[in-house]
KOLSE-153924 format. One line per field, with one value per residue: residue in three letters; x, y, z of N, C-alpha, C in turn. Coordinates in steps of 0.02 Angstrom, whole numbers, plus 50000, padded with zeros to 5 digits. Atoms other than C-alpha are relative to their C-alpha. Example, Ala and Ser with C-alpha at 12.3 -4.5 7.8 and 13.67 -1.06 7.14 Angstrom:
resn: [Ala Ser]
n_xx: [50045 49958]
n_yy: [49941 49941]
n_zz: [50000 49997]
ca_xx: [50615 50684]
ca_yy: [49775 49947]
ca_zz: [50390 50357]
c_xx: [50045 49961]
c_yy: [50060 50055]
c_zz: [50000 50037]
//
This chain:
resn: [Met Gly Glu Thr Ser Ala Tyr Gly Pro Arg Asp Glu Arg Gly Val Asp Val Ile Glu Asn Ala Gly Ser Ala Gly Gly Arg Met Gly Arg Ile Glu His Ile Phe Val Ala Ser Glu Arg Gly Ala Pro Cys Glu Ala Met Glu Ser Val Glu Ala Ile Ala Glu Thr Gly Leu Lys Gly Asp Arg Tyr Ser Tyr Ala Lys Asn Arg Lys Asp Pro Gly Gln Gln Leu Thr Leu Ile Glu Ile Glu Gln Ile Glu Lys Phe Val Glu Glu Thr Gly Leu Pro Met Asp Pro Ser Ala Pro Arg Arg Asn Leu Val Thr Arg Gly Ile Asp Leu Asn Ala Leu Val Gly Lys Arg Phe Gln Ile Gly Glu Cys Glu Leu Glu Gly Ile Glu Leu Cys Glu Pro Cys Ala Arg Trp Ala Arg Asn Thr His Asn Glu Val Val Arg Phe Phe Val His Arg Gly Gly Leu Asn Ala Arg Ile Val Thr Ser Gly Ile Ile Ser Ile Gly Ser Pro Val Ile Val Arg]
n_xx: [50013 49987 50038 50028 49981 50054 50007 50027 49956 49931 49967 49952 49945 50023 50019 50071 50026 50052 50027 50030 49956 50036 50024 49944 49994 49931 49995 50001 49985 49997 49943 50013 49952 49947 49942 49938 49943 49970 49935 49987 49999 50052 50062 50052 50061 50065 50036 50064 49995 49937 49988 49948 49970 49977 49925 49960 50007 50055 49981 49973 49968 49931 49985 50021 49943 49966 49934 50019 50022 49952 50030 50066 50057 50012 50041 50049 49997 50064 50001 50065 50011 50008 49934 49980 50045 49982 49937 50018 50037 49959 49942 50018 49965 50039 49980 50041 50000 49944 49937 49964 49974 50028 50040 50070 50019 50059 50042 50041 49965 49934 49951 49950 50031 49993 49929 50004 50064 50019 50062 50018 50018 50027 49995 49933 49979 49935 49971 49966 49935 49971 50017 49959 49987 49983 49927 49971 50019 50067 49988 49966 50051 50056 49982 49958 50043 50029 49963 50026 50070 50025 49974 50055 50065 49981 50029 49993 49972 50042 49986 50062 50011 50037 50002 50067 50004 50018 50027 50023 50065 49998 49997 49948 50037 49959 50051]
n_yy: [50068 50040 50058 50029 50072 50035 49964 49938 49954 49994 49937 49991 50046 50069 50023 50005 49948 50031 49946 50008 50021 49989 49935 49954 49974 50006 50046 50067 50060 50061 50050 50060 50056 49986 50045 49997 50041 50006 49972 49981 50055 50051 49989 49962 50040 49964 49996 49976 49940 49996 49949 49945 49981 49931 49987 50069 50031 50049 50063 50056 49971 49988 49931 49990 49996 49935 50013 50007 49937 49950 49945 50013 49997 50062 50047 50026 49976 50007 49986 50000 50051 49970 49992 50065 50017 49955 50033 50060 49981 49960 50035 50065 50047 50018 49971 50018 49949 50006 49994 49943 50011 49944 50031 49989 49987 49956 49980 49940 49942 49974 50005 49946 49939 50011 49980 49945 49997 50059 50034 50059 50067 50036 49961 49967 49937 50005 49936 50011 49971 49987 50046 50065 50009 50066 50020 50055 50066 50007 50012 50069 50050 49997 49979 49938 49943 49973 49940 49941 49990 49984 49939 49955 50041 50063 50004 49954 50024 49970 50015 50020 49956 50039 50067 50024 50054 49979 50058 49992 49965 49940 49935 49952 49936 49936 49952]
n_zz: [49998 50064 50007 49942 49984 49973 49936 50011 50040 49987 50011 50059 49991 50003 49935 49992 49954 49957 49969 49936 49942 49937 49980 50000 50066 50027 50058 49967 50037 49955 50007 50039 49983 49943 50005 49959 50018 49938 50010 50066 50056 49985 50034 49967 49981 50001 49938 49997 49956 49966 49944 50013 49939 50004 50004 50005 50064 49999 49968 50047 50057 49990 49979 49931 49966 50012 50033 50068 50025 50004 49956 49970 50049 50032 49957 50038 50072 50034 50074 50032 50047 50066 50033 50021 50060 50058 50019 50036 50060 50044 50021 50018 49957 49941 49933 49941 49948 49949 50032 49977 49930 49961 49951 50008 50069 49997 50058 49990 49962 50031 49946 50010 49967 49929 49975 49954 49968 49953 50025 49960 50029 49946 49930 50001 50035 50032 50030 50063 49992 50064 50054 50004 50073 50020 49990 50047 49975 50028 50071 50003 49983 50046 50073 49998 50014 49936 49975 50037 49991 49929 49973 49969 49990 49972 49935 49944 49935 49947 49928 49961 49949 49948 50015 50012 50046 50069 50034 50071 50004 49951 50037 49997 49997 49991 49980]
ca_xx: [52541 52588 52536 52435 52468 52361 52378 52318 52407 52593 52699 52828 52956 52845 52809 52632 52538 52445 52324 52256 52383 52246 52193 52367 52354 52534 52604 52589 52656 52680 52804 52804 52951 53068 53240 53384 53553 53642 53815 53896 53870 53744 53587 53443 53302 53127 53025 52844 52887 53041 53091 53177 53290 53314 53493 53540 53463 53337 53347 53449 53524 53710 53693 53620 53798 53894 54056 53962 53910 54012 53898 53740 53632 53655 53541 53412 53403 53250 53216 53064 52989 52940 53122 53161 53008 53067 53242 53162 53049 53183 53328 53234 53346 53275 53283 53218 53161 53296 53437 53478 53507 53401 53305 53136 53055 52920 52777 52700 52828 52969 53113 53228 53111 53143 53326 53338 53158 53075 52936 52845 52837 52724 52767 52938 52998 53141 53251 53309 53500 53563 53531 53590 53680 53716 53884 54000 53950 53766 53825 53936 53786 53664 53698 53828 53683 53627 53767 53712 53526 53506 53608 53497 53362 53452 53362 53383 53493 53392 53419 53293 53231 53101 53092 52944 52882 52880 52773 52733 52590 52643 52610 52748 52687 52769 52679]
ca_yy: [50506 50379 50205 50090 49921 49789 49900 50061 50216 50230 50388 50448 50329 50174 50168 50111 50256 50188 50316 50343 50334 50347 50495 50570 50593 50540 50432 50244 50086 49910 49768 49632 49528 49516 49438 49404 49333 49269 49315 49391 49285 49173 49139 49257 49180 49234 49282 49310 49432 49486 49582 49749 49795 49984 50043 49861 49780 49641 49486 49351 49469 49493 49683 49662 49642 49809 49727 49696 49877 50012 50141 50151 50181 50003 49926 49888 49899 49920 49914 49951 49801 49916 49948 49759 49737 49881 49800 49636 49725 49839 49713 49549 49473 49380 49455 49374 49492 49423 49447 49629 49562 49705 49661 49733 49741 49881 49923 50092 50208 50315 50263 50397 50528 50450 50502 50611 50572 50463 50341 50196 50011 49907 49946 50020 50195 50207 50345 50349 50377 50363 50279 50098 50096 49942 49853 49738 49590 49614 49615 49458 49366 49418 49522 49658 49770 49797 49919 50041 50013 50029 50188 50299 50157 50024 50055 50139 50113 50147 50160 50075 50209 50105 49921 49815 49674 49701 49581 49552 49671 49796 49974 50096 50263 50436 50573]
ca_zz: [53482 53348 53316 53429 53505 53587 53746 53667 53594 53581 53595 53462 53537 53519 53706 53755 53838 53989 54054 54231 54371 54503 54600 54595 54408 54370 54227 54250 54172 54235 54262 54130 54185 54335 54324 54447 54422 54578 54506 54358 54201 54289 54198 54235 54336 54299 54451 54485 54627 54719 54877 54848 54990 55020 54980 54937 54786 54743 54856 54768 54637 54617 54636 54810 54864 54877 54810 54642 54621 54550 54636 54733 54574 54520 54651 54518 54325 54216 54025 53917 53829 53688 53652 53646 53528 53420 53409 53351 53225 53150 53143 53119 53255 53402 53581 53735 53873 53987 53860 53914 54092 54165 54328 54283 54106 54098 53984 53961 54042 53972 54084 54013 54086 54257 54272 54428 54480 54619 54568 54640 54586 54691 54875 54832 54803 54682 54612 54434 54438 54260 54092 54081 53915 53815 53846 53749 53860 53805 53623 53649 53724 53588 53429 53394 53337 53517 53555 53423 53436 53623 53645 53759 53763 53850 54016 54184 54337 54496 54685 54802 54922 55018 55033 54975 54857 54666 54565 54378 54344 54483 54426 54389 54446 54425 54522]
c_xx: [50012 49954 49960 50023 49941 49981 49971 50050 50072 50024 50049 50057 49979 49982 49928 49982 49945 49975 49976 50046 49965 49988 50053 50010 50071 50001 50005 50017 49995 50061 49977 50039 50043 50051 50052 50051 50041 50075 50011 50008 49952 49938 49950 49944 49942 49967 49934 49999 50069 50003 50051 50017 50027 50078 50040 49991 49939 50030 50020 50041 50070 50014 49976 50060 50042 50068 49990 49975 50051 49978 49933 49940 49993 49967 49946 50003 49930 50011 49927 49988 49985 50064 50027 49955 50021 50066 49983 49969 50050 50063 49985 50037 49957 50031 49953 49997 50056 50072 50035 50025 49975 49949 49923 49986 49931 49960 49964 50032 50064 50048 50055 49980 50009 50067 49992 49925 49985 49933 49985 49986 49980 50006 50062 50000 50069 50018 50042 50068 50032 49973 50045 50016 50020 50073 50023 49979 49927 50008 50029 49946 49946 50022 50040 49957 49973 50034 49980 49925 49977 50037 49943 49932 50012 49977 50022 50028 49958 50024 49937 49999 49965 49991 49928 50001 49982 49981 49987 49931 50001 50000 50067 49969 50050 49952 50031]
c_yy: [49967 49940 49973 49931 49966 50036 50071 50044 49992 50072 49998 49950 49926 49973 50004 50055 49972 50056 49982 49969 50011 50071 50053 50029 49998 49958 49929 49951 49940 49956 49943 49942 50021 49943 50012 49955 49997 50021 50017 49941 49947 50012 50042 49957 50043 49992 50021 50064 49996 50056 50048 50024 50074 50005 49942 49975 49950 49936 49946 50025 50020 50072 50022 49999 50057 49986 49990 50065 50053 50065 49985 49996 49935 49944 49960 50033 49986 50012 50002 49940 50026 50011 49934 49981 50036 49972 49944 50020 50036 49960 49926 49947 49983 50031 49981 50057 49997 50012 50064 49993 50057 49959 50004 50024 50038 50004 50062 50060 50016 49999 50058 50062 49995 50014 50061 50006 49940 49983 49937 49940 49957 50035 50034 50067 49994 50071 49983 50038 50019 49946 49940 49986 49931 49985 49945 49933 49985 49978 49932 49945 49997 50020 50066 50065 50035 50059 50063 50014 50026 50058 50045 49966 49935 49991 50051 49968 50037 49983 49984 50044 49968 49928 49973 49939 50034 49939 50017 50032 50061 50062 50039 50067 50058 50053 50067]
c_zz: [49931 49993 50062 50009 50033 50072 49997 49961 50024 49987 49938 50007 49993 50068 50007 50051 50045 50044 50073 50050 50063 50013 49992 49929 49968 49940 50031 49941 50042 49986 49962 50019 50055 49990 50053 49978 50067 49996 49929 49951 50012 49962 50037 50018 50000 50066 49992 50044 50028 50053 49980 50063 49996 50007 49989 49933 50007 50030 49949 49937 50014 50023 50071 50043 49981 49958 49921 49967 49992 50036 50021 49951 49958 50044 49958 49929 49966 49920 49975 49953 49934 49960 49973 49938 49939 49970 49951 49936 49948 49973 49970 50040 50060 50065 50051 50050 50053 49972 50020 50071 50046 50048 49983 49927 50006 49933 50015 50032 49969 50051 49992 50039 50075 50031 50048 50036 50047 49967 50041 49955 50056 50065 50006 49976 49973 49972 49944 50008 49932 49950 50003 49930 49985 50005 49947 50019 49972 49919 49988 50010 49953 49931 50008 49988 50065 50022 49965 50012 50061 50034 50025 49998 50027 50073 50052 50061 50055 50069 50030 50061 50059 49977 49986 49948 49931 49966 49925 50010 50052 49961 50011 49999 50015 50020 49988]
//
């Protein structure tokens, strides 16, 4: 364990460690922000909750349409707020939580560890498919430094296994 935040201890990567994932004893984080964009390049819309549709995507998001996905693992994207905060702290550059254009912004969970694993957010079961690496579009929309900084910490692409509602504050549980 390293430093601490307002939420408690942080691990060596700067991720808040949120204890007690219920009786199952797994790891747990939570959803801080939810964003959808109706089409490529459209502004991200902040949501309080969203319907996740199995094998499809988030209702109203561009990736809910198969034609917009390169593969099934792009049904939903996530990023850790701790990595965004670390970018701001280390570079001195501003970064809004919507800037990476990921659907869900988490706190307290190591998303890299979820590649190849199933986990639950709210009512939904998800499967981590692969890391969501930074791209040139993100750099063009924000700062060139994001390409280098967010390598292996730019988030996670996930598949929606079971449908349900995801809300701000929903727990992220790995069993």
